[in-house]
N, CA, C and O of each residue as an XYZ file, in Angstrom:
320
protein
N       0.853     -1.127     -0.105
C       0.088     -0.006     -0.063
C       0.934      1.212     -0.042
O       1.861      1.363      0.754
N       0.580      2.084     -0.954
C       1.574      3.271     -0.968
C       1.123      4.453      0.084
O       0.054      4.374      0.689
N       1.837      5.318      0.213
C       1.717      6.300      1.434
C       0.381      6.929      1.244
O      -0.420      6.866      2.177
N       0.056      7.525      0.146
C      -1.075      8.057     -0.210
C      -2.388      7.373      0.317
O      -3.311      7.916      0.924
N      -2.265      6.104     -0.041
C      -3.536      5.213      0.310
C      -3.482      5.025      1.789
O      -4.495      5.113      2.483
N      -2.335      4.773      2.254
C      -2.237      4.732      3.753
C      -2.872      5.767      4.568
O      -3.524      5.516      5.582
N      -2.626      7.154      4.012
C      -2.962      8.306      4.758
C      -4.457      8.305      4.675
O      -5.178      8.487      5.656
N      -4.919      8.074      3.367
C      -6.507      8.057      3.382
C      -7.021      7.227      4.287
O      -7.819      7.604      5.145
N      -6.531      5.818      4.147
C      -7.328      4.747      5.176
C      -7.117      5.232      6.639
O      -8.007      5.036      7.466
N      -5.861      5.912      7.008
C      -5.960      6.367      8.402
C      -6.839      7.491      8.592
O      -7.280      7.578      9.738
N      -7.180      8.300      7.847
C      -7.930      9.409      8.070
C      -9.379      8.997      8.127
O     -10.198      9.524      8.881
N      -9.625      8.087      7.338
C     -11.047      7.220      7.407
C     -11.314      6.739      8.733
O     -12.326      6.963      9.398
N     -10.281      6.038      9.065
C     -10.312      5.392     10.519
C     -10.535      6.337     11.483
O     -11.418      6.165     12.323
N      -9.713      7.500     11.466
C      -9.686      8.480     12.589
C     -11.042      9.296     12.686
O     -11.543      9.728     13.724
N     -11.474      9.404     11.557
C     -12.978     10.135     11.355
C     -13.937      9.241     12.052
O     -14.865      9.759     12.674
N     -13.819      8.074     12.015
C     -14.857      7.133     12.557
C     -14.728      6.822     14.128
O     -15.532      6.235     14.852
N     -13.609      7.329     14.413
C     -13.070      7.227     16.116
C     -14.042      8.052     16.757
O     -14.297      9.189     16.361
N     -14.689      7.414     17.910
C     -15.723      8.092     18.706
C     -15.152      8.161     20.119
O     -15.859      8.657     20.996
N     -13.860      7.680     20.432
C     -13.239      7.601     21.707
C     -12.410      8.821     21.855
O     -11.486      9.077     21.084
N     -12.788      9.650     22.960
C     -12.187     10.944     23.168
C     -10.723     10.665     23.729
O      -9.810     11.455     23.486
N     -10.541      9.583     24.443
C      -9.154      9.325     25.047
C      -7.942      8.925     23.803
O      -6.745      9.200     23.725
N      -8.784      8.224     22.986
C      -7.921      7.877     21.768
C      -7.510      8.990     20.827
O      -6.454      9.035     20.197
N      -8.503      9.896     20.817
C      -8.191     11.246     20.008
C      -7.254     12.135     20.726
O      -6.464     12.870     20.133
N      -7.351     12.060     21.965
C      -6.150     12.841     22.731
C      -4.933     12.107     22.615
O      -3.907     12.786     22.639
N      -4.832     11.035     22.511
C      -3.592     10.209     22.348
C      -2.861     10.583     21.021
O      -1.664     10.851     20.917
N      -3.836     10.552     19.979
C      -3.509     10.762     18.550
C      -2.794     12.096     18.516
O      -1.722     12.266     17.935
N      -3.478     13.063     19.198
C      -2.959     14.453     19.155
C      -1.881     14.564     19.780
O      -1.119     15.397     19.290
N      -1.396     13.859     20.993
C      -0.094     13.879     21.775
C       1.001     13.353     20.669
O       2.102     13.892     20.556
N       0.637     12.401     19.981
C       1.684     11.688     19.220
C       1.987     12.566     17.979
O       3.143     12.716     17.582
N       0.909     13.148     17.372
C       1.250     14.041     16.241
C       2.117     15.205     16.768
O       3.142     15.451     16.133
N       1.814     15.981     17.903
C       2.504     16.901     18.339
C       3.974     16.502     18.743
O       4.913     17.272     18.540
N       4.119     15.363     19.278
C       5.526     14.883     19.468
C       6.244     14.806     18.380
O       7.415     15.186     18.376
N       5.617     14.280     17.251
C       6.448     13.769     16.099
C       6.753     15.213     15.317
O       7.756     15.501     14.664
N       5.798     15.877     15.537
C       6.345     17.351     14.826
C       7.079     18.064     15.468
O       7.578     19.006     14.852
N       7.365     17.924     16.684
C       8.453     18.556     17.345
C       9.880     17.916     16.930
O      10.890     18.541     16.606
N       9.715     16.525     17.018
C      10.922     15.681     16.622
C      11.454     16.198     15.237
O      12.648     16.410     15.026
N      10.562     16.362     14.412
C      10.873     16.822     12.968
C      11.305     18.155     13.114
O      12.360     18.249     12.487
N      11.009     19.235     13.635
C      11.466     20.312     13.711
C      12.910     20.363     14.437
O      13.806     21.096     14.018
N      13.040     19.618     15.431
C      14.436     19.550     16.010
C      15.431     19.106     15.090
O      16.570     19.569     15.130
N      15.058     18.187     14.215
C      15.997     17.634     13.297
C      16.435     18.805     12.232
O      17.541     18.770     11.694
N      15.483     19.842     11.970
C      15.726     20.681     11.008
C      16.666     21.874     11.793
O      17.398     22.557     11.077
N      16.651     22.059     12.889
C      17.129     23.014     13.623
C      18.629     22.599     13.982
O      18.814     21.555     14.607
N      19.644     23.363     13.616
C      21.009     23.157     13.860
C      21.629     24.154     14.396
O      21.592     25.238     13.814
N      22.312     24.020     15.576
C      22.930     25.476     16.343
C      24.114     25.551     15.110
O      24.562     24.837     14.213
N      24.316     26.983     15.724
C      25.533     27.666     14.919
C      26.613     28.059     15.877
O      26.415     28.187     17.085
N      27.832     28.255     15.251
C      28.982     28.791     16.011
C      28.740     30.363     16.348
O      27.899     31.058     15.777
N      29.531     30.761     17.269
C      29.612     32.352     17.677
C      30.080     32.831     16.328
O      29.429     33.770     15.870
N      30.951     32.433     15.693
C      31.556     32.845     14.431
C      30.453     32.943     13.387
O      30.228     34.029     12.854
N      29.760     31.864     13.075
C      28.672     31.834     12.205
C      27.394     33.108     12.410
O      26.874     33.827     11.556
N      27.181     33.030     13.791
C      26.152     34.076     14.137
C      26.711     35.436     14.062
O      25.915     36.362     13.906
N      28.103     35.710     14.161
C      28.778     37.167     14.000
C      28.698     37.398     12.486
O      28.349     38.517     12.109
N      29.001     36.402     11.532
C      29.027     36.413     10.094
C      27.533     36.936      9.814
O      27.477     37.969      9.147
N      26.499     36.456     10.164
C      25.305     36.499      9.964
C      24.916     38.057     10.225
O      24.359     38.785      9.404
N      25.309     38.407     11.490
C      25.012     39.847     11.741
C      25.767     40.832     10.868
O      25.195     41.910     10.702
N      26.922     40.669     10.289
C      27.716     41.351      9.467
C      27.020     41.650      8.217
O      26.904     42.776      7.735
N      26.458     40.302      7.612
C      25.813     40.443      6.432
C      24.541     41.159      6.495
O      24.117     41.701      5.474
N      23.791     41.224      7.762
C      22.522     41.799      7.896
C      22.887     43.398      7.958
O      22.110     44.185      7.416
N      23.939     43.828      8.545
C      24.362     45.051      8.696
C      24.650     45.677      7.268
O      24.281     46.823      7.011
N      25.403     44.792      6.234
C      25.873     45.270      5.081
C      24.460     45.420      4.079
O      24.347     46.297      3.223
N      23.449     44.403      4.369
C      22.402     44.607      3.650
C      21.531     45.829      3.981
O      20.859     46.429      3.143
N      21.601     46.103      5.134
C      20.950     47.475      5.481
C      21.666     48.597      4.853
O      21.082     49.522      4.288
N      22.931     48.497      4.963
C      23.766     49.672      4.594
C      23.471     50.004      2.886
O      23.390     51.100      2.331
N      23.353     48.658      2.322
C      23.034     48.557      0.840
C      21.656     48.698      0.389
O      21.338     48.385     -0.759
N      20.800     49.166      1.260
C      19.466     49.209      0.794
C      18.727     47.789      0.492
O      17.758     47.770     -0.266
N      19.178     46.685      1.064
C      18.550     45.387      0.735
C      17.628     44.934      1.966
O      17.373     43.745      2.154
N      17.201     45.833      2.691
C      16.320     45.591      3.753
C      15.121     46.219      3.662
O      15.181     47.077      2.781
N      13.957     46.163      4.235
C      12.619     46.799      4.380
C      12.322     47.119      5.710
O      12.534     46.322      6.624
N      11.751     48.452      5.911
C      11.286     49.011      7.041
C      10.030     48.043      7.605
O       9.398     47.255      6.901
N       9.818     48.286      9.025
C       8.789     47.454      9.331
C       7.359     47.889      8.646
O       6.462     47.145      8.248
N       7.430     49.432      8.632
C       6.238     49.963      7.804
C       5.967     49.597      6.357
O       4.813     49.587      5.928
N       7.173     49.252      5.482
C       7.015     48.954      4.238
C       6.575     47.581      4.438
O       5.609     47.246      3.751
N       7.055     46.731      5.208
C       6.636     45.324      5.126
C       5.400     45.105      5.470
O       4.791     44.174      4.943
N       4.788     45.931      6.431
C       3.510     45.709      6.881
C       2.466     46.215      5.649
O       1.404     45.626      5.445
N       2.820     47.160      5.005
C       1.965     47.728      3.608
C       2.047     46.541      2.725
O       1.007     46.214      2.152
N       3.087     45.866      2.530
C       3.364     44.821      1.677
C       2.516     43.689      1.801
O       1.946     43.114      0.874
N       2.459     43.341      3.287
C       1.654     42.218      3.533
C       0.202     42.386      3.528
O      -0.571     41.434      3.419
N      -0.194     43.714      3.657
C      -1.560     44.217      3.699
C      -2.227     43.819      2.252
O      -3.434     43.602      2.141
N      -1.286     43.749      1.136
C      -1.705     43.582     -0.330
C      -1.798     42.091     -0.503
O      -2.382     41.734     -1.526
N      -1.403     41.282      0.180
C      -1.301     39.747     -0.125
C      -2.610     39.174     -0.193
O      -2.648     38.060     -0.716
N      -3.665     39.645      0.196
C      -5.181     39.177      0.310
C      -5.705     38.821     -1.001
O      -6.868     38.434     -1.116
């Protein structure tokens, strides 16, 4: 059974579940697994890398490659 079919089957079973305790446990498992996935994506950086990123950000501001909060808010308002 391929992944898509398994997902559909699981969702169908999940939707038919009337046991509140079971739903609570599914929610806990989902949250735990999402946290694990996020932790795998997060990687610590060294002080040197952090300082380099700050320098790049300062250069971006000096060279006009940054937006003010006001400009960003105005842009976001047009995304609808």
